[in-house]
C-alpha positions, 0 to 999 in steps of 0.5 A, a space after each residue: 500499500 505504501 509503495 502504491 502510494 509513492 507511486 501515485 505521488 509519483 504520477 501526480 507531481 510529474 502530470 504537474 510537469 515539475 511545477 515549480 509556480 503555484 499557478 500554470 498557465 495552461 496553452 490553448 491547445 489543452 483547454 480547447 480556449 481560444 477567445 480572443 478580445 480582438 480590437 482594431 482603430 478605425 477611423 470611424 470608431 475608436 479610442 478617441 470616439 470612445 474612451 472606453 474602447 480598450 477597456 476589455 470583456 468580461 468572464 462569467 464563471 458557472 455551471 451552466 448544464 448542472 454536471 458538477 462541472 464550472 463551465 465558462 462565458 467571455 464577452 466580446 466587443 468587436 467579437 461574438 461572446 463565446 460559452 464553453 462547457 467544461 469537459 474535464 474527466 475527473 483525476 485526468 488533471 486536463 482542463 478541456 473544455 468545448 465551443 457550444 456558442 452557437 449550439 447554446 444561442 449566446 454569440 451575440 455577435 451584433 453590438 458592443 458587448 461589455 459585462 456578464 452576470 449569472 443569475 437563476 432569474 426564474 429560480 427553476 434550479 438552471 443558471 441564466 446569461 445577463 449581458 450588458 452592451 454600451 458603446 454603440 450610438 443607435 440604441 439598439 444595439 446598446 439594449 442588453 440581452 438576456 438569455 434563459 436557461 431552456 433546460 434541454 439539454 442536447 448532448 449534454 449541451 444547455 440551449 438558451 433563449 433571449 427574453 430582456 424584453 419580456 423581464 424587462 431588462 432590456 435597457 440600452 443605456 450605456 451599461 458595464 454590468 449588472 447585478 442581482 440581489 434582493 435589497 428589499 427582502 421580500 424573497 425575489 431577485 432585483 437588479 442593480 445596473 451599473 452605467 456609465 457617462 460619455 467622453 463629453 463630461 470626463 474632463 475637467 472644467 470650471 462649470 463642472 459642479 454645474 454637470 451635477 444637477 444634468 441628468 440622462 437616463 442612458 448615463 446613470 445607473 438604475 436601481 430595478 426592482 423585482 415586481 411579481 416577475 417584471 423588472 420596474 425603473 425605482 431608481 429615484 425613489 430609491 435615492 440614487 444619484 443621478 447625473 451625468 458625471 457618474 461613469 459606473 465601472 464597478 459594482 460590489 454588493 454586501 452587506 457593509 455595516 453588518 446589519 443583514 441587509 445589503 448594500 452596494 458601492 460603485 466605482 465611478 470613473 473621472 471626476 465625480 465621487 465613487 458612491 456608498 448606497 447603504 441599505 435604509 431597511 424600508 423595502 417598500 415603505 416609500 421611504 428611499 430604499 438606500 442612502 449615498 453615504 460615502 463621504 461619512 463613510 470614507 475618508 477619501 477613494 480612488 479618482 479612476 476607480 475601475 474595478 472592485 472586489 469586497 471581502 474580509 482581509 483580515 478575519 475579523 468578520 467586518 467586509 473591506 473594500 478594494 477599488 482599482 485605478 492606474 498608479 503605475 508600479 516603479 518610479 520611471 512609469 510613475 514620473 512617465 504618467 506625472 504632470 504638474 500637481 495642480 493643487 488649485 484644481 484639486 481645492 475647485 473640485 471640493 468646493 464644487 462638492 466632489 470628494 477627496 479622491 487620488 489615484 491610486 488603489 485602495 484599501 478600505 479597512 472595514 473598522 466598524 460601525 458610527 452608531 453615534 450618528 443619524 437616525 436609521 441604519 449605522 454607518 459602517 467607517 473605513 480606514 484606506 491602507 492600501 499603501 501600508 498593505 503593499 497594493 496600491 500601485 499595480 498601473 492601469 488596473 482593472 479586475 481585483 478579486 480576494 481569494 485563498 489562491 494558497 488555501 492557507 486560511 487568508 485571502 490573497 488578492 490578484 488584479 488584471 492590469 494593462 491597456 493598449 492606448 496610455 493616453 495620460 503618458 506625458 511624452 505622447 500628451 507634449 506630443 500632441 500639444 506640440 503638433 498643435 502649436 506648430 499647426 498654429 504658428 505654420 498655417 499647415 494641419 497638424 500630425 493630430 489632425 489625423 485621429 489613427 495617427 494620434 492613436 499610434 503615438 500612444 504607447 501601450 501598457 503591456 505588464 505582468 497581471 499582479 498576484 500578492 500573498 496575504 501574509 496576515 498569517 506570517 509572524 510580524 504580517 499583519 495587514 500587508 500582503 508580498 507580491 509573488 506575482 513571479 514565484 507564483 506565475 505570472 510572469 507574462 505580459 498582456 493587457 488583462 480586463 475582467 477576470 473570475 476564480 473557480 475552481 475548474 477541476 475540483 481539487 480543492 483550489 481556485 484556478 483562474 481565467 482572464 479575459 485579455 485584449 488581443 491574445 487569447 484567453 488565459 486559463 491558470 491552473 492552480 496547484 496547491 493541492 499539490 504544494 503543501 499540507 494545507 486543507 480546504 472546505 468546498 461549500 455549496 449553498 442550496 435554497 429554493 429562494 434566491 432572495 435568501 441566497 444571494 448574499 447569504 453570509 458564512 462563518 467558519 471556524 477553523 484552528 482557532 481561526 474565523 474566516 467570513 465569506 459572502 455569496 456574491 458573484 459579480 466581482 471585479 470588473 465586468 465579470 461573475 462567479 457562480 459556485 462553491 464558496 472555497 475556504 483555504 484551512 490551512 493545516 487545520 483537518 476539520 471545521 470547528 463551527 459554522 454559521 450562516 447568515 442567509 440573506 433574508 437575515 435568518 441565521 443557520 448554525 451547522 452543527 458538528 454533525 453536519 460538520 461530519 458529512 464533509 466529504 473529500 473537502 465538499 459540503 453542501 447546506 441547504 437553507 434551514 434557519 435555526 436559533 443561533 446566539 447572536 455573538 454579543 458586543 462586548 461593552 464600550 471603553 468610552 462614550 462620546 460626551 453629548 455637548 461636552 464643549 462647545 466650540 469649534 476650532 478655526 483653519 484659516 485657508 492657506 496653499 502653502 504650495 504657491 509658498 514654496 511649489 515643492 513641498 510634500 504637504 503643508 505646514 500651516 495647518 495646524 492645531 488645536 493644541 490644550 493645556 490642562 490647569 487649574 486655572 481659578 485654583 478649584 482643583 478642578 482640570 480647566 481647559 486652554 484650547 489654543 484658537 486659529 488665526 482670527 479666533 483667539 485661544 479660549 478657557 473653559 473652567 471645569 464644573 459639576 457638569 462638564 465646562 463652561 467658557 470663561 471670557 478673556 479679554 485678552 485672549 480674544 485681543 490676540 486672535 490675529 496670532 495662530 496658537 501652537 502650542 501652550 503651558 500652565 505655570 505658575 511664573 511668578 511664584 504667587 501659586 496660581 497658574 500662569 499661561 505662556 501661548 507659542 505662535 504658528 505661522 508658516 505662511 508669515 514672514 519671518 520676523 512678523 510680530 504675530 509669530 511672538 510667544 505671548 504671557 499671560 498672567 492670572 490674578 488667581 480666579 482665572 483671569 488673564 492679562 498679557 505681560 508686555 514685558 516678555 522677551 522678544 521671541 518670534 518663532 513658527 514654534 510647535 510647543 511650549 514646555 516648562 521644567 526647572 533647568 537651571 534648579 532654582 526652584 521655578 519653572 524655565 521655558 523651552 520653545 520649540 520651534 518648527 520652521 524658518 517660515 517660507 524656508 522649509 527645511 532650513 533649520 530654526 532656532 528653539 529657544 531656553 527662558 531661564 525665570 527669575 522666579 518672579 516671571 521676569 525671563 531671559 533668553 539665554 539659547 545664544 549661550 546654549 549652542 546645542 539648542 541650536 542645531 536642534 533641528 526643526 523641532 515638532 515636540 519637546 518634553 522634560 522627564 528625568 531619565 537618568 535617575 539624578 532628580 533633574 529633568 532631562 529636555 526630549 526634543 522630536 524633530 522632523 526630519 531628524 532624530 529624537 534627542 535628549 539633552 541634559 542641562 549639568 550645570 546650567 549647560 545644554 548637553 545633547 546626550 548622544 547614547 540615550 536613545 536610539 540614533 534613528 531619524 524619522 518624521 517624528 510628531 509628538 512625544 509622550 513619557 509614561 512608565 508604561 510597563 511600571 519599572 519605575 523608570 520613565 519610557 518614550 512613545 515616539 509618533 512618526 509619520 507611519 507605513 502607509 504612505 507613497 514615501 517608505 523608508 528603511 534604515 540603508 534606504 532613507 527619506 532624504 530631504 534637501 534644502 537647496 537655494 536658487 540663485 534668488 535665495 529661496 529654499 528648495 525642499 527636494 525630496 528624494 528617496 528609493 523606488 518603493 517597489 524595486 529593491 535593487 534600486 540603489 539610487 534616490 529619486 527625486 519625489 516631484 514630477 518632471 513640470 514641477 521641478 523644472 519650474 523650479 529648476 530653470 536651468 534643468 529645462 535643458 537637460 531634461 528635454 522629454 519625461 523619458 530622460 527625467 524618469 530616469 534621473 536621480 538627485 545627482 543627475 539634478 544637481 552639481 556635487 558642489 550644490 548638493 554639498 552646500 544644501 542641508 540634508 536631513 534624513 528619516 530612516 524610520 517611519 514607524 511610531 515606536 516606543 522607546 523602551 527604559 530598560 537601563 538600570 543606573 543609567 537610562 538605557 532605550 530599546 526601540 519596539 515599533 508600536 503594532 501595525 494600527 499605529 502605522 496606518 497615519 501620521 500619529 500627532 497626538 498621543 495621550 495614556 489612560 488606565 482604561 482597565 484600571 489593571 495599573 497599566 497606562 493604556 495608550 491613545 493615538 490620533 493623528 492624519 494628514 489632510 493637507 498633502 500634495 494631490 498625488 500623496 492624497 490624505 493620510 486620514 486612516 485612524 478614525 480612533 486608536 487605543 491600545 490596551 498595555 499588555 506589559 514590558 513594552 506590549 500592546 494590543 489593538 482595541 476595536 473601534 465598537 469595544 473602544 468607543 472612540 470614532 474621530 475624522 479629520 486632522 487630530 492634533 491633541 488629545 487631553 485626559 482630564 478629570 470632570 466630575 470624577 469620571 475620566 474624560 478624553 479631550 480631542 482636538 482636530 484642525 477646523 473641526 469641534 472639540 470632541 468629548 469621550 467619557 471612559 466608561 467606569 
């Protein structure tokens, strides 16, 4: 028997032809699948006439003859569709198909076919085919087609009859895809029809906002309600957005807010927002069935949103969302497609009512539901982490599909890409503009007058399709993906569009099928069943009522892990896959338990007896709802207090990119910052919150019922200042707390009086008066910190300078002021050489790190280190050996004894890992401050190609047009975009220019804990905080023992909205609580348990005690203060 097993294994592996990669591309000579979506331009019809000429076709994978094998259906644009019947013999190891298109009657040769959906529309147990159509000017040729399965097998071949008009689904709009689901839970399937507008409305103009009010039924998507077997357009009554700007390219249907009702997401191309429609659970009540909430749920989306998929990528039970875009993988291609970063256009779109959008793939991580909002269905809350995950740059991408391809229990990602004519290529755009200019100058016809000549100049994008392995099961791999394109067998370059996964040979792994442009379709056989010990479960759901089936959610527990999948055929781009749900189980050989929530909201628990029916990894479960104990929602740690502090920060609108056009992000937005102290001597925590320019700061007095604003004429009189940091301290020894406030103003002249640091003296009752004898300290500051530096019994001041106005990254001068005990301060900075070279200070803190009873100054810097400064004998000295020598873009510090060993530790907030800007010790980000001939400072940011490990030379971040506008001398050297795309920093500037320039590095971007492990002398080790703390720049930190275990827990806030357009918003921190596990370990608390929910640029967090309870103040730039109360 053992010998026989060995022989069988040898034969099995031999049949795989010694396959080294996970996937093997099968030749058409074996599969008989020869479909090719052939496209050829003509003067009367081409990509200039129809912008979606090269979007390609879709694929459907489903069992159309009920023989247990998955068949394939391809849509063609200029050629007929094809239906291939799966004829693979069990155990043969050879995938084989028969072309039965003509026999089946589903060719649809006339018209431009786009997306395909699979649905048993008449509930007869046989799958039907719905085909969308577009492009044709003749509306008759745009009518969508519904092929009804006749159930009459002829020699095993199914036949079909077209009946779209009979069902009311022969829509003649410009259609991309259709999704069938029971949105009103009445037991039958309704239909969402995804449509797109035409090229006339694709561009940008000053009147673009007016188009939001224009409608055309051929362009807007539609919702059809199934009314007794006839589909009726209810789009307006259902609350769908309708305008001529909607270019729908994909739809993802899922229960995003976990309430048992199906929602859907629409990916829109060009300027129009994507739409997130949340089901309002009212069916036929006459109230709109859906509410569009993309602004409320997502901080930003893709710009040119294309394919999409909805799946639980981190196995937390919530459905996440992927949208694809066009950002190239490598530096060279990025530079070839990047023009001037037009912030004014972006700002105008925002003012015109458009949402924040950025050109790259987005992975929207579902972090929970917002139940603090208005009445109605709960809002899902998303945190966008595509860059941190490593899947943001896949070039011109179409189908995105999440599936567990290696059966390890974690969903991987496949992305198809490519485009025949890249009209975004800057070389091409320059050619057309030059030709038109030349024609105007000479009066002769331009070469661009011949459309085919213009098209011939457009380059093609031929790149391998991408496939990523989910690393969440690896140590330290949580929320990240590894690019396995080469190692898994996807090196062939094509222009690929629609794609599906399916277990074509019933061997327990998912194969891939891809529809290509001008190339035969690709079939990739998955050999996971031969690669390792991972197990699987193939689950077939059965229900006579399709309203119960479509959207059913299955939760599986195996090997101590949970997985969730939903049965929803339409995924990716213009494609559908209708078949069993395949769960990879990893090393677990059995499923521990299973719960099914059917689409009608009823639940079914599959018992161990039912799970024992698994045969060869296959299980069929029929609809039979059972009593099921719903999971108990854990109590919240915080709850949002209503009416806690009625004050809204004001942020003046300034475009910093007009001051220094090469900035990576704006520097003028700042605040609000809090200072906590007992202002009126009643023993309570009072609050100063700094105001924006034109606003003035505010003092709130704490009382038994919360906070009350206290009028402060002195603060209001100084509303021309922008408050940057503040501190309460007794400056004059009269036993009350006075207030020192620093100012900010990147946009101001260097010596502007509005940069002055201010001292307000307290009368003992909380009334503040401005002290006019305070030294002249004018700095665009970040913080004010106080401690007894010189040991004379009073508190001295450190003023951290953030930036030299208008001259980033030139080093500003921070200040040390000594107090004489009577409220008079002396600026001694000039006598403290160590303080003059600190860099761009973003925060500071005083703490006794050495245990000698005297405070050390800890300083965080931008593009620099976190430094420790001691003051032996009153002289500042940088202690180089205390903290690990690493540079970063540090933003904030929190000193706390987190491990309760009696020694202070330090949390240092950093830029995070969710960005196009990446850094490591050997591949840091470098920022040069280069002075031009006019004496201005150019902030030139350079870094390494994040997706090319072989790249050993740093490249400029800015695009060619941006750089050449600032360095005119480079125009002669880089006459085209191709030469600039390869340029390194040494190609841009001469060695002596770089030598004279200020050079700063950032080698780590993680927010970290510096843990004090020293004995008699301080010694710190650096430990990154959990991956959730790296999803956005961190700017605010607070320590609160939320679970009363004696260990201070950590709250992190942050985000940064005002970036360059190409970078987009950093806004993934939606509220973060980390439980202290001791010894430097922290564990992320999910939002629904933490009870913290915020958006915007969080700039300060302040725990206060109010009426015996702990409250957390949250300050965000330009927003109202939020107050969260700790649940006792």
